N, C-alpha and C positions, 0 to 999 in steps of 0.2 A: 475890419474884421472884428468879430465879437466872440468871446468865449461863452459857450452855452452849456458846457459840461466838463467836469473833472472827476477823477477817481484815483484811488490808490492802486487799484488793480488795472493794469494796462488792457487786459482782455475785456473788461467792461467798457472801456473807452472805445476799443475797436468795434464792439458790438453796436454801440450807439452810432458810431461813424458809419457803419454799413447800413443801419436803419435810415439815417439821414440821406445818404447817397442814393439809396434805393428809391427815395422820393424826390430825387433831383436837386438836393441841397448840396452844393459844393462845400467841402470842409477839409480841415487838416488837423493833424495831431501835433501839438507842440509840447516840449518838455518830456518827451518819451524816455530820455536817457538821464534825467536828473536824479533818479534814484541812487546813482553813484555818489551823490553829494549828501546823502543821509548822514547825519552826525554833525556836519558842518553847516547845513542849512535846516531851517524849520521843516518838519516832516510834511506838512501840507503844501509847502512850496515845491516839493519833489514829486507831487502828483502830476500825471500827464493831463493836459487839457485839450478839449476839442473846440476848435474855432471854426465858425462859418465865415465864408468869404463875402457873401452878400448880406449886408445889414438888414435889408428888406425881408429876409427870410427868418428873422428872429422869432416872430410869433409862432410860425409853423414849427420851427426847430424846437422851441421850448415845449410846445404841445407834445411833440414826438418823444422828447426826453421825459416829460412828466408821465406819459403813458407807458413808460418802460421800454420804448424803442421798437420792439418787434410787433408786427401785425400778425394775427393768426392767418396762416396760409389756408386757402380754400382747397377742398378736396378736388381731385381731378379724375377723369376716366381714362384708363389706358387705351391708346389707339389700337393696340395689337390684340389684346384679349378682352377688352371692355370691362375690366375689373375696376372697382372703385378703390382709389388710393388716397390716404390722408395727405393733406397739403404739404406737410413738412418733408415728405419724401420726394426725391427726384427720380426714383426708379420704381417700377411696378414690382410688388413683392411676389406676384404670381408668375410672370413671364420674364422679368428683368428688363423689359423695354424701358427706355428713358422717357421722362416727361416731355411732351412737346413744348417747344419754346414759344 
């Protein structure tokens, strides 16, 4: 296992975790609850870390982390009303139909 990312804010770590998992990279968060040790431990040691399971995925994981994690979602066309919907939305703004899987 290799650590590929760490951050003070646990939400940042989870965002990167989801970005890696969406590309098929198995990973886990370690040290999520170490913030309780602040004051007794050095602050940076209390940050949560993201570890990948397969060492062979290191290059891809590092590229994803360096790019900010998220890929821009592609627009889609609603199957019900044929409205164009921005990629970050999972539901049509016009008729409330859900994005097809």
